[in-house]
N, C-alpha and C positions, 0 to 999 in steps of 0.2 A: 504494500500500500504506500502510495506516495505521501511525502511530508514536506511542507514548505515552511521555512522560517525566514523572518526578515529582521534585520538590525540596521537602524538608522545610524548616521554618522555622529549623532549627538546623544547625550544622556548616558546613564550608567546601567540601564536595564539590560537584561538578557535578551537574546534574539527570541522573538515571539512567533508562535505559529500563526499563519495567516491563510486565508483562502486564495484561490487562484484569481478571483474577481478583484481582490484588493491589491494583488501583486503589482500590476502595471502602474497604478497610481502611486504606490509607494516608491517604485523604482525611479519614477520621474523626479522625485525629491532627493534622490541619492541615498546610497547605502549598500547593503549586502543582502542578496537573496540566495538562500540555500535550498536546493531541490534534491531530496533524497528519494531514491527508488522511483524515478519518473515513469509515467505511463504515456499513452498516446495523447491524452489531454494536455500534459505538460509539453509534449512535442509541438502540438499546435500552438500553444502559448509562446514558446520560444520562437517559432516562425513568425507569429504575429508581432513579436517584439522587433522584428527586422533582422534577426541574426541569420547568418548565411546558412542555407539549407545543408551544405556539406558539413559545416561545423555542428549543426543540430543532429545530423545523421551520426556523427562520431559519438554522440552522447548515448546512442542506443545500440552501438556495435562494439567490436573489439578494435579500438583504434591503435595508433602508434603515438609515442610521445613526440610532440611537436608544438610549434606555435605558428600562427598565421595572422597577418595584418590585412584586414578587409577595409573597405572604404570608410565605414563609420564605427567600426569596433575591432577588437582583437580577440583572438581565441588561443587558448593554451591547453594542452593535454599533458599531464604528468602522472607519475606513479606516486602514490602516498600509501602509508602503512594502513592495512586493514585491521581494525580492532576486533572484528567479529571472528576472524579465522586464525588468529595466532600472531605472535610477535613479529614474524618475518614475512608474512603474506602481504601482498600489495594489491591495490585496486586502482583503476584509472580515475583521476579527478579532472573533470572538464571545467574550464573557467572562461566565461565571457567577460570581456573588459570593455567598458564604454563610458566615456565622460566622467560622471561622478558616481558610478555604481559598478559592481561586479556581480555576476551570477555563477554560482558553483553548482555543478550537476554531478551526482555520485550515486553509486548503487550499494554502498555499505557504510558502516560507522567508521570514522577515521579520527584518531587522536589529534592529528594536526588541525582538523576543523574545530574540535572542541577548544583547543588552546587558542586558535585564531579568534574565536568568539570571545574568549576572555580578554585577549589582548585589545580588542576593539573598545573595551570598556575603560581602558587606562587613559590617563590624561595625555600621555605622549601621543598615542594614536589619534585621539580626538583633535589635538592641536595640529597634527600633520595631515589630517584628512582633507584639508584644502588643497593639498598637492594633487588630488585627483585619484582616479581609479587605478592608475599604475602604481601608486603608493600602496593602495589596499592589496594589490597583487603582490607587491614586495613583502608586505607583512605576512601574507599567506604562504608564500614560498619560503620565507624565513622560518615559519613554524614547521613546515615540512622538513627542512634541514635540521632544525632543533630536535625534531622527533627522532631522526636517525642518530643524532648525538646521544640521546637518552638510551637508545638501544645499545650503542657502542659502549656506553658507560656500564651497562649491565654485563656486557661481555668482558670488560676490563675487570670488574669485580669477580666474575667467575674465574678469570685467569689468575688473579691474585690469590684466590682461595686454593686453586690447584697448585700454584707455586709454593704456597705454605705447606701443602700436603706433601709435595715432592721433597722438600727440605726437612720434613719432620722425621727424625731417625727413630722415634719411639712407636709409631703407628704405621701399619700397613694399609694402603688404600688400593684395593685390587682393580678399581675401575678408572684409574687416572688416565691411562692411554686412551680409553674410549671417550672420556670427557674432553680431552684435548682435541681429538678428531671431531667431536661435535662442535667445538668452538671454531675450528678451521672451516667446517662446512657452513656454519652460520655466517662467518665473515665473508665467505665467497658469495653467499646469498645476499648479504647486505651490499656488497660491492656491485653485484649485478643489478640490484634494485635502485641504488642511489646514483649510478652512473648517468642514467637519462636526465636527472635533474641537473647534474653538472654540465652536460652537453647543451641542454636547453638554455641555461643561464649564459653560457659562453656565447651561444649564437645570438641571444638577445643583446649582448654587449657589443656586437659588431656594428660598425658605423652604417653599413648598408642595410641593416635589418629594419630601421625606422621604428623600433619598438619602444625603446627607453627614452623618455624626454631628457633633455639636457640637465634639468634641475634635479633629476633623480639618478643621474649616473653614479654619484657617490654611494647611494644606497645599494644599487645593484652591483657595484664593484665589491662592496662589503659582502653581499650575498654570494658573489662568485668566489671570493676568498673562502667563505664558509663552506661552500660546496666542495672546493678543492681540499679543504681541511678534512672533510669526511673521508675522502679517498686516502689521504695521508694517514689518518687515524686507523683506517682498516689495514693499511700496509704495516703500520707500526705494531698493531695487535697481532697480525699474522706472523710477523717476525718474532715477536715476543713469545707467541705460542710455540713456534718452531724451536726457539731457544730453550724453553721449559721442557719441551719434549726431548730434545737432545740431552739435557741434564738428567732427565728421568731415565733415559735409555743408558746413559753412561753410568749412573748409579746402579741400575739393574745389572749391567754387565760387570761392574766392580763387585757387587754382592755375589753374583754367580761365580766370578773368578775366585773370590775368597772361599766360597763354599767348595769349589773344586779343589782348591789348595788344601783345605782341611780334610777333604775326602782322600786326596792323594797321600797326605801324611798318615791317615789312619790305615789305608791299604798298605803303605810301605811298612808301617809298624807290624801289622798282622803278617805280612810276607816275611819279615825278618824273624819274627817269632816262629813262624812255620818252618823257616829254613833251619832254625836251631833245633826245634822239637822233632822234626821228621827224622834226622839221623839218630837222635836219642831213642826214638820209638823203634827204629830198625835194630839198634843195639839190644834193647830190652827184649825185642821179639826173638832175636836169634838166641840170646843166652837164656831166655825163659822157656825154650823148648825142652822137652824131656829127652834130650839127646846129649851125649858127651861130645862136645865140639871144642877143639883147640885146648884140650885138657881141662875143660870146665865141667862142673857137675859133681866132682868128687872131693872137693876141698872146702875147708871152713872159710877160706878167704875169697871164695868166688864172688860174693856180693860186693865186698870191698873193691875187688879188682874192677868189676863192671862199673861201679859208681865212679871210680877213679878215671876210667876211660871216658865216661860220659861227661864228667866235670872238665877233663882236659880238652875234649872236643868243644865244649861250650866256650871255654876261655879262648881257644885258638880261633873259633868262628867269630867271637866278639871282637878280638884284636884285628882280624882281617876285615870285618865289616867297617870298623872305625877308620882303618887306613884307606878304605875305598870311599869314605865320606857318607856311608849309608846310616851311620849312627851319630 
């Protein structure tokens, strides 16, 4: 079901829901009209307002991110974060710009729209509203960029938590690598979704675009820097995630190497013990048989002789192992 809200350029009240019959008269006085989930009725209204039919058609199809300057109005299509479907899902936001008003057309709830509505109630925005509809568009684009910064801040907090877990020697966190891969995937998605905003603003700033009035160049230049900052922040977080991942893998490899070293020492000790015990077992086995061998079996000193042989072999084996560096 479609929903229309209007916010004038004066006053501190929230955007109020209005009917389609009221919209045309209010737009003429200046302000912001927001159309959510438009239907065919809203299509006819936009055409009746004099907006270009191709621009209106983009509001009801799957468009591409772009802007266009028509004879008496401008049209912008960009991606903004969709609040209904998750933190990283996006939806198209269509914006008509004319004289002293803008019209936004969307098909989902967007955090940037909510923040834009709050910003319009501030003294700063109301004092600057005399700069025209292009300034209102600047405020809207600025909120879209700020929304991506908020998402990146959450990614940064997640990365800091993972870094603390990696450097924690007392607790094991078995899902660290999976969480780092999730952050990398999220950063790729943010980069893909925010790049169209960067490209659109860069094209608006070109002299041959005839989009940004001269008195607003400084605002849009600040917006362009902010859009570039999103890309730089994504790259920095991606590099930081890779660094934390390398640290985690290095630590895991070190722990594995230490474990292998301890295992090798245990096996070596067991092998040495076995190397000493095996000949002694052979000696006791031979002399323990009920057979007379090597003159054994008939004297009272047989046990002492056998023990002496075993002790002598043990001492010789120990000396030899030590010279070899095995002990």
